[in-house]
Wavefront OBJ file of the C-alpha trace (Angstrom):
o trace
v 1.196 -7.053 6.421
v -2.086 -6.785 4.473
v -4.918 -5.592 7.065
v -8.573 -7.028 5.935
v -9.619 -5.357 3.606
v -6.497 -5.785 1.484
v -4.647 -2.008 2.113
v -1.164 -2.980 2.664
v 0.646 -2.194 6.163
v -2.331 0.583 6.686
v -4.239 0.640 9.343
v -7.528 0.977 9.277
v -6.944 0.955 4.950
v -7.230 4.698 5.254
v -4.994 5.822 3.470
v -1.775 7.096 5.128
v 1.387 6.369 3.615
v 5.317 7.323 4.099
v 7.249 7.887 1.151
v 10.866 7.950 0.397
v 11.724 8.153 -2.929
v 14.764 8.760 -4.904
v 17.459 6.411 -2.493
v 19.051 5.567 -4.858
v 22.569 5.646 -5.091
v 23.125 8.441 -7.833
v 20.968 10.710 -5.383
v 24.209 11.216 -3.216
v 26.389 11.832 -6.553
v 26.711 15.376 -5.246
v 29.007 16.190 -3.382
v 27.090 17.762 -0.859
v 25.089 15.534 -0.389
v 27.680 12.452 -0.275
v 28.667 14.278 2.919
v 25.111 13.431 4.230
v 24.424 10.817 2.907
v 25.363 8.360 6.927
v 22.844 10.547 8.696
v 20.673 11.021 6.167
v 19.833 7.023 5.452
v 20.124 6.540 9.552
v 17.271 9.388 9.760
v 15.273 8.189 6.703
v 14.879 4.224 8.384
v 14.140 5.213 11.513
v 11.560 7.470 10.303
v 10.307 4.548 8.928
v 10.138 2.767 12.073
v 8.164 4.855 14.646
v 6.006 5.254 11.710
v 5.434 1.133 11.427
v 5.341 1.424 15.577
v 2.461 4.393 14.797
v 0.706 1.995 12.857
v 1.259 -0.683 15.010
v -0.093 0.949 17.931
v -3.077 3.032 15.960
v -4.630 -0.143 14.702
v -3.885 -2.035 18.442
v -6.473 1.510 19.461
v -9.054 0.663 17.001
v -8.845 -3.014 17.667
v -9.472 -2.900 21.921
v -11.956 0.586 21.304
v -13.947 -1.517 18.926
l 1 2 3 4 5 6 7 8 9 10 11 12 13 14 15 16 17 18 19 20 21 22 23 24 25 26 27 28 29 30 31 32 33 34 35 36 37 38 39 40 41 42 43 44 45 46 47 48 49 50 51 52 53 54 55 56 57 58 59 60 61 62 63 64 65 66
């Protein structure tokens, strides 16, 4: 959801971002990575949810202080 300054998903448009890179199927072709695939995906998904919640909380706090 874009903010008023056009920054997508960033409270106040400060440039904070969470990047998850190269989580494609080929990443898990390695046997060691294949063994932890589910836990790694779950961890990335959990981090993404927590990040979004933190961004919303920060935006709410900034709005209340404005």
